[in-house]
C-alpha positions in Angstrom: -32.7 -177.0 -34.7 -33.6 -173.2 -34.5 -33.4 -172.3 -30.7 -34.4 -168.5 -31.1 -37.7 -167.7 -28.9 -40.8 -168.1 -30.9 -42.6 -164.6 -31.8 -45.7 -164.5 -33.3 -45.9 -161.3 -35.6 -49.5 -162.0 -36.4 -50.2 -161.1 -32.7 -48.1 -158.1 -32.0 -49.1 -156.3 -34.8 -52.5 -155.7 -33.7 -51.4 -155.0 -30.4 -49.5 -151.9 -31.5 -51.9 -150.6 -33.8 -54.3 -150.6 -30.7 -51.5 -148.6 -28.5 -51.2 -146.2 -31.2 -54.8 -145.7 -31.3 -55.2 -145.3 -28.0 -52.6 -142.6 -28.0 -54.0 -140.9 -30.7 -57.4 -140.5 -29.0 -56.0 -139.1 -25.9 -54.3 -136.5 -28.1 -57.3 -135.4 -29.9 -59.2 -135.4 -26.7 -56.7 -133.0 -25.0 -56.5 -130.6 -27.9 -60.6 -130.1 -27.8 -60.1 -129.7 -23.9 -57.5 -127.1 -24.2 -59.4 -125.5 -26.9 -62.5 -125.3 -25.2 -60.7 -123.8 -21.9 -59.3 -120.7 -24.0 -62.7 -120.4 -25.5 -64.1 -119.8 -22.1 -62.1 -117.2 -20.7 -63.0 -113.7 -21.7 -60.9 -111.2 -23.1 -60.9 -107.5 -22.0 -61.3 -104.9 -24.8 -58.5 -102.5 -25.4 -58.9 -98.8 -26.2 -55.8 -98.6 -28.6 -56.7 -99.8 -32.1 -54.4 -102.5 -33.5 -52.5 -100.6 -36.2 -49.8 -101.9 -38.9 -46.6 -100.0 -38.8 -44.8 -99.7 -42.1 -41.1 -99.0 -41.3 -39.4 -97.6 -44.3 -36.5 -95.2 -44.3 -37.2 -91.6 -44.7 -40.6 -92.1 -44.5 -42.8 -90.2 -42.0 -45.1 -92.3 -39.5 -48.3 -89.9 -38.9 -49.7 -90.5 -35.4 -53.4 -90.7 -35.5 -53.7 -89.0 -32.0 -51.5 -86.2 -33.1 -53.3 -85.3 -36.2 -56.8 -85.5 -34.1 -55.8 -83.4 -31.1 -57.3 -79.7 -31.4 -54.8 -77.5 -32.0 -54.0 -75.2 -28.8 -55.1 -71.6 -29.4 -52.4 -68.7 -28.7 -53.5 -65.9 -26.5 -52.9 -62.4 -28.0 -53.8 -60.6 -24.4 -51.2 -59.5 -22.8 -49.8 -60.4 -19.4 -51.3 -59.0 -15.9 -48.8 -56.3 -15.0 -47.2 -55.5 -18.5 -47.0 -52.2 -20.1 -47.9 -51.9 -23.4 -45.5 -50.6 -25.9 -46.1 -47.1 -27.0 -46.9 -45.9 -30.5 -43.9 -43.4 -31.7 -45.4 -40.0 -32.4 -44.2 -37.5 -34.5 -42.1 -34.9 -33.0 -42.2 -32.0 -35.2 -45.2 -30.5 -37.4 -44.7 -28.7 -40.6 -44.1 -25.1 -40.8 -47.4 -23.0 -40.8 -48.9 -21.1 -44.0 -51.0 -18.2 -44.1 -54.4 -20.3 -45.0 -54.0 -22.6 -41.7 -53.3 -22.2 -38.2 -51.7 -24.4 -35.5 -53.0 -25.5 -32.3 -51.1 -27.1 -29.4 -48.3 -27.8 -31.6 -45.9 -30.6 -30.0 -43.1 -30.0 -27.7 -39.6 -30.0 -29.4 -37.2 -32.3 -27.9 -34.3 -29.9 -28.2 -35.2 -28.7 -24.4 -32.0 -28.6 -22.1 -30.9 -27.1 -19.2 -34.5 -25.8 -18.5 -36.2 -25.0 -15.5 -39.0 -27.2 -15.8 -42.5 -25.7 -13.9 -45.9 -27.2 -14.2 -48.3 -25.9 -16.5 -50.7 -23.4 -14.9 -53.5 -25.0 -17.1 -54.1 -27.6 -19.6 -56.7 -25.5 -21.5 -57.1 -26.0 -25.3 -55.4 -23.3 -26.9 -55.9 -21.8 -30.2 -53.7 -19.3 -32.2 -54.5 -15.7 -31.3 -51.6 -13.7 -32.5 -48.8 -14.3 -35.2 -45.2 -12.5 -35.6 -43.4 -13.4 -38.8 -39.4 -12.6 -38.2 -40.2 -9.3 -39.8 -42.8 -8.2 -37.4 -42.0 -4.6 -36.2 -43.1 -5.7 -32.8 -40.1 -8.0 -32.4 -37.4 -5.7 -31.0 -34.1 -7.4 -32.3 -30.7 -6.1 -30.8 -27.2 -6.9 -32.6 -26.1 -7.8 -36.1 -29.3 -10.1 -37.0 -29.5 -10.3 -40.9 -32.6 -10.6 -42.7 -33.0 -13.0 -45.5 -35.7 -12.9 -48.2 -36.8 -15.8 -50.9 -35.9 -18.7 -48.1 -37.9 -21.6 -49.7 -38.8 -23.4 -46.4 -39.2 -20.2 -44.2 -42.9 -19.2 -43.6 -43.5 -16.1 -45.5 -40.1 -17.1 -47.3 -38.3 -14.7 -45.0 -35.7 -15.5 -42.0 -33.8 -13.5 -39.2 -30.4 -15.0 -38.9 -27.4 -14.0 -36.3 -24.1 -14.8 -36.7 -22.8 -13.4 -33.6 -23.1 -14.6 -29.8 -24.9 -12.3 -27.5 -27.4 -11.2 -30.4 -31.0 -10.8 -28.9 -34.3 -9.9 -29.7 -37.3 -9.1 -27.0 -40.9 -9.5 -27.2 -43.8 -8.8 -25.2 -47.5 -11.0 -25.6 -50.5 -11.6 -23.7 -51.6 -15.2 -23.8 -50.7 -18.7 -22.4 -48.3 -20.1 -24.7 -45.6 -19.3 -27.3 -44.3 -21.3 -30.2 -40.9 -20.5 -31.6 -40.5 -21.3 -35.4 -37.1 -21.7 -36.8 -35.1 -23.8 -39.4 -33.0 -26.5 -37.8 -30.0 -27.7 -39.5 -26.8 -29.8 -38.1 -24.1 -27.4 -37.1 -26.4 -24.4 -35.8 -26.4 -23.1 -32.3 -28.4 -22.8 -29.3 -30.8 -20.0 -28.3 -31.3 -19.1 -24.3 -35.3 -18.4 -23.6 -36.3 -16.4 -21.0 -40.0 -16.1 -19.9 -40.7 -14.2 -17.0 -38.8 -16.2 -14.5 -38.3 -19.5 -16.6 -35.2 -20.2 -18.7 -34.8 -22.8 -21.5 -32.2 -23.7 -23.9 -33.1 -24.7 -27.6 -30.5 -26.5 -29.6 -31.4 -25.5 -33.0 -29.4 -28.4 -35.0 -32.7 -30.4 -35.3 -36.2 -29.5 -35.1 -38.5 -26.8 -36.6 -40.6 -25.7 -33.5 -40.2 -25.3 -29.7 -43.3 -24.8 -27.8 -43.3 -23.4 -24.2 -44.9 -24.7 -21.2 -48.7 -23.0 -20.4 -48.7 -20.1 -18.4 -51.3 -18.1 -16.8 -53.4 -16.1 -19.3 -51.6 -12.5 -18.5 -48.9 -10.7 -19.9 -45.7 -12.2 -20.3 -41.9 -11.2 -21.3 -39.7 -12.7 -23.4 -36.2 -12.6 -24.1 -34.3 -14.6 -27.0 -30.2 -14.7 -27.0 -28.0 -16.1 -29.2 -26.4 -18.4 -26.6 -23.6 -20.5 -28.6 -22.7 -21.8 -32.2 -22.1 -20.0 -35.1 -25.6 -19.2 -36.4 -29.2 -19.4 -35.1 -32.4 -17.9 -36.8 -35.8 -17.2 -36.0 -38.8 -17.9 -38.3 -41.9 -17.0 -36.7 -43.5 -16.5 -33.4 -47.1 -18.1 -32.6 -48.9 -16.9 -29.6 -51.8 -19.4 -27.8 -54.5 -19.1 -25.9 -58.0 -20.3 -24.8 -59.7 -17.0 -25.7 
């Protein structure tokens, strides 16, 4: 006789199905409740748009904010207190010709050892008299040599001194004197005395020397071969406001 406890499977099967059904209903109910709770929570909008970034080797990624940002303008104005750069100017002018006159020529940069006295005036000056190197009003003293057919010289003539101490004397009425010469490397210097003013001109460079402005009266000039093997004189211009 079988003594195992009696089990009625026909009763247990419906009970199991009922338990699983109730559990399923509870799960579905909880899922619906959670979904309603999520829908009810408001989401704050964000100013940053959602973008997809493609990461690839050696491929630049553009930034929309950088591309749309306005370019900064660069100011060309100079800062306060700054000193503007000076534009270089031509130091020497071309030799004058018979058909042209020169007014207010630039000062030669070969002045040295000069007694610089403020100019008596700053009038607009014009050429009122001109001396070629052969002019009889120039009093040469010493071994000056006159040269002709000199290509770059005014009137193609030039007076040359090859001895120290050679000099010339000139008297003029006006406010300024311009001494023309043919500058070249190796040339010496001339001393220029105008009344009580003393100047030294190095002829290794340049073409003209321009004195300061003086009073419009008579002036006494001495030009002396001061140093070097050779110096020369091409022309002399007298300037005045009259």
